C-alpha positions as CSV (number, residue, x, y, z in Angstrom):
1,X,-15.5,1.6,44.3
2,X,-15.7,-1.3,41.9
3,X,-13.3,-0.9,39.0
4,X,-15.2,-1.1,35.7
5,X,-12.7,-0.1,33.0
6,X,-9.3,-1.2,31.6
7,X,-9.9,-4.7,33.2
8,X,-8.1,-6.4,30.3
9,X,-5.2,-3.9,30.0
10,X,-2.0,-5.3,31.4
11,X,-0.2,-1.9,31.2
12,X,-0.1,1.4,29.3
13,X,3.3,2.3,27.7
14,X,4.3,5.8,26.6
15,X,4.8,6.4,22.9
16,X,7.0,8.9,21.2
17,X,4.9,11.7,19.6
18,X,4.8,12.2,15.9
19,X,6.5,15.6,16.1
20,X,9.3,14.2,18.2
21,X,9.9,11.3,15.8
22,X,9.8,13.7,12.8
23,X,12.4,15.8,14.5
24,X,14.6,12.7,15.1
25,X,14.1,11.5,11.5
26,X,13.2,14.7,9.5
27,X,11.9,14.9,6.0
28,X,14.3,17.0,3.9
29,X,13.3,19.6,1.3
30,X,14.5,17.2,-1.4
31,X,12.4,14.3,0.0
32,X,9.3,16.5,0.4
33,X,9.6,17.6,-3.2
34,X,10.1,14.0,-4.4
35,X,6.9,12.9,-2.5
36,X,4.9,15.8,-3.8
37,X,6.0,15.3,-7.4
38,X,5.3,11.6,-7.3
39,X,1.8,12.2,-5.9
40,X,1.1,14.6,-8.7
41,X,2.1,12.1,-11.3
42,X,-0.1,9.4,-9.8
43,X,-3.0,11.8,-9.7
44,X,-2.5,12.6,-13.4
45,X,-2.3,8.9,-14.3
46,X,-5.5,8.2,-12.4
47,X,-7.3,11.0,-14.3
48,X,-5.8,9.9,-17.6
49,X,-3.8,13.1,-18.1
50,X,-0.6,11.1,-18.1
51,X,-0.3,8.0,-20.3
52,X,2.2,6.2,-18.1
53,X,1.1,3.1,-16.1
54,X,1.7,2.5,-12.4
55,X,3.4,-0.6,-11.1
56,X,3.2,-0.9,-7.3
57,X,5.7,-3.7,-6.6
58,X,7.7,-5.1,-3.6
59,X,7.4,-7.6,-0.8
60,X,4.2,-8.5,0.8
61,X,5.5,-7.0,4.1
62,X,8.9,-5.5,4.9
63,X,11.0,-7.2,7.6
64,X,14.7,-6.8,6.5
65,X,16.2,-3.3,6.0
66,X,19.2,-4.4,4.0
67,X,17.3,-6.6,1.6
68,X,14.6,-4.0,1.2
69,X,17.1,-1.3,0.2
70,X,18.9,-3.7,-2.2
71,X,15.6,-4.4,-3.9
72,X,14.7,-0.6,-4.0
73,X,18.0,0.2,-5.7
74,X,17.2,-2.5,-8.4
75,X,13.8,-0.9,-8.9
76,X,15.4,2.5,-9.2
77,X,17.8,1.4,-11.9
78,X,14.8,0.0,-13.8
79,X,12.8,3.3,-13.2
80,X,15.7,5.3,-14.6
81,X,15.6,3.3,-17.8
82,X,11.8,3.0,-18.2
83,X,10.5,6.2,-16.6
84,X,8.9,7.5,-19.7
85,X,6.6,4.5,-19.8
86,X,6.2,3.3,-16.3
87,X,6.0,4.8,-12.8
88,X,7.5,2.3,-10.3
89,X,6.3,2.6,-6.7
90,X,8.1,0.6,-4.0
91,X,5.6,-1.5,-2.0
92,X,6.5,-0.7,1.7
93,X,4.0,-2.4,3.8
94,X,4.6,-2.3,7.6
95,X,1.3,-3.5,8.9
96,X,0.0,-6.9,8.1
97,X,-3.8,-7.4,8.5
98,X,-4.6,-10.8,9.9
99,X,-7.7,-12.9,9.6
100,X,-6.8,-14.7,12.9
101,X,-3.2,-14.6,14.3
102,X,0.3,-14.2,13.0
103,X,3.2,-11.8,12.6
104,X,1.5,-8.4,12.2
105,X,4.4,-6.5,10.5
106,X,7.5,-4.5,11.2
107,X,5.6,-1.8,13.1
108,X,4.3,-4.2,15.7
109,X,7.2,-6.7,16.0
110,X,10.4,-5.2,14.5
111,X,12.7,-7.7,16.3
112,X,10.7,-10.7,15.1
113,X,10.7,-12.1,18.7
114,X,7.2,-11.3,19.9
115,X,8.5,-8.4,22.0
116,X,6.1,-5.9,20.3
117,X,8.3,-2.9,20.5
118,X,5.9,-0.7,18.6
119,X,7.9,2.5,19.1
120,X,11.0,0.9,17.5
121,X,8.8,-0.5,14.8
122,X,7.4,3.0,13.9
123,X,11.0,4.4,14.0
124,X,12.3,1.7,11.7
125,X,9.4,2.2,9.3
126,X,10.0,5.9,9.1
127,X,13.7,5.4,8.6
128,X,13.1,3.0,5.7
129,X,10.6,5.4,4.0
130,X,13.3,8.1,4.2
131,X,15.9,5.7,2.7
132,X,13.5,4.7,-0.1
133,X,12.8,8.4,-0.9
134,X,16.5,9.3,-0.8
135,X,17.2,6.5,-3.3
136,X,14.6,8.2,-5.5
137,X,11.6,5.9,-5.6
138,X,8.0,6.7,-4.4
139,X,6.7,4.5,-1.6
140,X,3.3,2.8,-1.2
141,X,1.8,1.4,2.0
142,X,-1.4,0.2,3.5
143,X,-2.7,2.1,6.5
144,X,-4.3,-0.2,9.1
145,X,-4.1,1.6,12.5
146,X,-5.5,5.2,12.1
147,X,-2.8,6.6,14.4
148,X,0.1,5.5,12.2
149,X,-0.4,8.1,9.4
150,X,0.7,10.9,11.7
151,X,4.1,9.2,12.0
152,X,4.6,8.2,8.4
153,X,2.1,9.8,5.9
154,X,4.4,12.7,4.9
155,X,6.7,10.1,3.3
156,X,4.1,8.0,1.5
157,X,3.2,8.6,-2.2
158,X,0.3,6.1,-2.5
159,X,-1.7,4.3,0.2
160,X,-4.2,1.5,0.3
161,X,-7.2,0.7,2.4
162,X,-7.4,-3.1,2.5
163,X,-10.1,-5.5,1.7
164,X,-10.9,-6.1,5.4
165,X,-11.1,-2.4,6.3
166,X,-12.6,-0.7,3.2
167,X,-16.1,-1.0,4.8
168,X,-14.8,0.6,8.1
169,X,-16.2,4.0,8.8
170,X,-13.0,4.8,10.7
171,X,-10.8,4.0,7.7
172,X,-13.0,5.9,5.3
173,X,-12.8,9.0,7.6
174,X,-9.1,8.6,7.9
175,X,-8.7,8.4,4.1
176,X,-10.7,11.6,3.7
177,X,-7.9,13.5,5.4
178,X,-4.9,11.8,3.9
179,X,-2.8,13.7,1.5
180,X,-1.9,11.1,-1.1
181,X,-4.1,9.1,-3.6
182,X,-5.8,6.2,-1.9
183,X,-6.6,2.8,-3.4
184,X,-9.6,1.0,-1.9
185,X,-9.5,-2.7,-2.4
186,X,-12.7,-4.7,-3.1
187,X,-14.0,-6.7,-0.2
188,X,-12.7,-10.2,0.5
189,X,-15.8,-11.8,-1.1
190,X,-15.0,-9.9,-4.3
191,X,-17.8,-7.3,-4.0
192,X,-16.8,-4.0,-5.7
193,X,-19.6,-2.0,-4.2
194,X,-18.0,-1.8,-0.8
195,X,-14.9,-0.1,-2.3
196,X,-16.9,2.2,-4.5
197,X,-19.0,3.3,-1.5
198,X,-15.7,3.9,0.4
199,X,-14.3,6.0,-2.4
200,X,-17.4,8.2,-2.4
201,X,-17.4,8.4,1.4
202,X,-13.7,9.4,1.6
203,X,-14.2,12.0,-1.1
204,X,-16.4,14.0,1.3
205,X,-15.6,16.0,4.4
206,X,-15.6,14.3,7.8
207,X,-15.1,15.1,11.5
208,X,-13.6,12.4,13.7
209,X,-11.4,11.7,16.7
210,X,-7.7,11.4,16.2
211,X,-4.3,12.7,17.4
212,X,-2.2,15.7,16.3
213,X,1.5,15.8,15.8
214,X,2.1,16.4,19.5
215,X,0.1,13.3,20.5
216,X,-2.9,15.3,21.7
217,X,-6.4,13.9,21.2
218,X,-8.2,16.1,18.8
219,X,-11.2,16.3,16.5
220,X,-9.9,16.2,12.9
221,X,-12.0,18.0,10.3
222,X,-11.2,16.9,6.8
223,X,-11.7,18.3,3.3
224,X,-12.2,15.0,1.5
225,X,-9.8,13.0,-0.7
226,X,-10.6,13.5,-4.4
227,X,-8.1,10.8,-5.6
228,X,-9.7,7.7,-4.2
229,X,-9.8,4.8,-6.7
230,X,-10.7,1.1,-7.0
231,X,-8.2,-1.7,-6.5
232,X,-9.5,-5.0,-7.9
233,X,-7.9,-7.9,-6.0
234,X,-10.4,-10.8,-6.5
235,X,-12.2,-12.4,-3.7
236,X,-13.7,-15.7,-2.4
237,X,-16.0,-15.6,-5.5
238,X,-12.9,-15.8,-7.7
239,X,-10.5,-13.6,-9.6
240,X,-11.8,-10.3,-11.1
241,X,-9.0,-9.1,-13.4
242,X,-10.4,-10.3,-16.7
243,X,-11.9,-7.8,-19.3
244,X,-15.5,-8.6,-18.4
245,X,-14.9,-7.7,-14.8
246,X,-13.1,-4.5,-15.7
247,X,-16.0,-3.6,-18.0
248,X,-18.4,-4.2,-15.1
249,X,-16.3,-2.0,-12.8
250,X,-16.3,0.8,-15.4
251,X,-20.1,0.8,-15.4
252,X,-20.3,0.9,-11.6
253,X,-17.7,3.7,-11.4
254,X,-19.6,5.7,-14.0
255,X,-22.9,5.3,-12.1
256,X,-21.2,6.4,-8.9
257,X,-19.6,9.5,-10.7
258,X,-16.1,8.4,-9.9
259,X,-13.6,9.8,-12.4
260,X,-10.5,7.9,-11.4
261,X,-9.0,4.8,-13.0
262,X,-8.4,1.5,-11.4
263,X,-5.5,-0.6,-10.2
264,X,-5.5,-4.4,-10.6
265,X,-3.7,-6.5,-8.0
266,X,-2.1,-9.5,-9.6
267,X,-1.7,-11.2,-6.3
268,X,-4.1,-12.3,-3.5
269,X,-7.4,-13.8,-4.8
270,X,-6.7,-12.8,-8.4
271,X,-3.8,-15.3,-8.4
272,X,-5.5,-17.7,-6.0
273,X,-2.7,-16.8,-3.5
274,X,-0.3,-18.7,-5.8
275,X,2.6,-16.4,-6.6
276,X,3.4,-18.3,-9.8
277,X,0.0,-17.3,-11.2
278,X,0.7,-13.5,-10.9
279,X,2.4,-13.9,-14.3
280,X,-0.9,-15.0,-15.9
281,X,-2.8,-12.2,-14.3
282,X,-0.2,-9.6,-15.3
283,X,-0.1,-10.7,-19.0
284,X,-3.9,-10.7,-19.2
285,X,-4.0,-7.1,-17.8
286,X,-1.2,-6.1,-20.1
287,X,-3.1,-7.4,-23.1
288,X,-6.2,-5.3,-22.0
289,X,-3.9,-2.3,-21.9
290,X,-2.4,-3.1,-25.3
291,X,-5.9,-3.2,-26.8
292,X,-6.5,0.3,-25.6
293,X,-8.2,0.0,-22.1
294,X,-7.6,3.4,-20.5
295,X,-9.5,2.5,-17.3
296,X,-6.5,0.5,-16.0
297,X,-4.0,2.8,-14.5
298,X,-1.7,0.1,-13.3
299,X,-1.0,-3.1,-11.5
300,X,0.3,-4.4,-8.2
301,X,2.8,-7.2,-7.8
302,X,4.1,-9.1,-4.7
303,X,7.8,-9.5,-5.4
304,X,11.2,-9.7,-3.6
305,X,14.8,-10.5,-4.4
306,X,14.1,-14.2,-4.2
307,X,11.0,-16.3,-5.0
308,X,8.6,-17.8,-2.4
309,X,8.3,-17.2,1.3
310,X,9.6,-18.6,4.6
311,X,8.1,-19.3,8.0
312,X,8.4,-16.8,10.9
313,X,11.6,-17.3,12.8
314,X,14.5,-15.5,14.5
315,X,16.3,-13.1,12.2
316,X,19.5,-15.2,12.3
317,X,17.6,-18.2,10.9
318,X,15.9,-16.4,8.0
319,X,16.9,-16.6,4.3
320,X,18.0,-13.3,2.8
321,X,15.6,-11.6,0.4
322,X,12.7,-14.0,0.9
323,X,9.3,-12.9,2.0
324,X,8.2,-13.5,5.6
325,X,4.5,-13.4,4.7
326,X,2.9,-14.1,1.3
327,X,4.8,-15.8,-1.4
328,X,6.5,-13.5,-3.9
329,X,7.9,-13.8,-7.4
330,X,11.7,-13.2,-7.6
331,X,13.6,-10.3,-9.1
332,X,14.4,-11.8,-12.5
333,X,10.7,-12.5,-13.2
334,X,9.7,-9.0,-11.8
335,X,12.1,-7.3,-14.2
336,X,10.8,-9.3,-17.1
337,X,7.2,-8.4,-16.4
338,X,7.9,-4.7,-15.9
339,X,9.9,-4.5,-19.2
340,X,7.0,-6.2,-21.0
341,X,4.5,-3.6,-19.8
342,X,6.9,-0.8,-20.8
343,X,6.9,-2.1,-24.4
344,X,3.2,-1.7,-24.9
């Protein structure tokens, strides 16, 4: 018989099941309580029941465990000091969406050598999320592959659906079953309607194909996620962080009967992909908050120990604490900006 399927598959590799990995790297009662409490705080901030602001901050993508945890401890010290004004959330992105090609993140290539040991990548990602939680900070990530949440979602406080995937039915369905608040980014052209439609879609019940904790293919029936919200990140049409764009977003959200607040991404198209311009965006948003804008629940920043980025290379050749993907602001500037927001 003529073979008609799997013609372009080189091989299938077995993968550890979610339940087995969770047994290997278990969530403790203390970590579970930390994640649950952090999610509740975010939900209250999004619904304007808590006056604090959210700052989701960290490297574009994680690649170095040691540097990541050093950065997390610095954030935790700041959180201890400013916790009555700010909720700091560690940006822990393990999947890097690509327009064409490039390093796709720790989950896909943890050794930085194009070996694509995905099982090791998932194991490292879960281990880092556990370490971040044990330090005492909430973690944020972007879910790209719909299988990954079964391995990591119990440790994630906030998650994003990216600009390239907010229009995807698969990702909207997935978000409807996730247990944490979900930020939907506006599309890459800057259109807000795509994300608003996604929020509404994910707030409803869905049935779709997936896997369970034992790796078995199942039909998932969801209840809907009531804490979807808009993340404004600019687009090819230009930045969208200024007050007139926020006012426009407020009108669209009201018409769509969406009660949650918004997050403004100071990076990406809002900063023209120039990390030095994140500062300008941040202060503009902070001024809107100072003037009484309650729609803005918080901001996102791309930041690491040291400023800038570096090209993909072998681990031994990489500079410590410098982003491997998008350019980031350094720690000193990060601390300055967060302290400024806390003073409002």
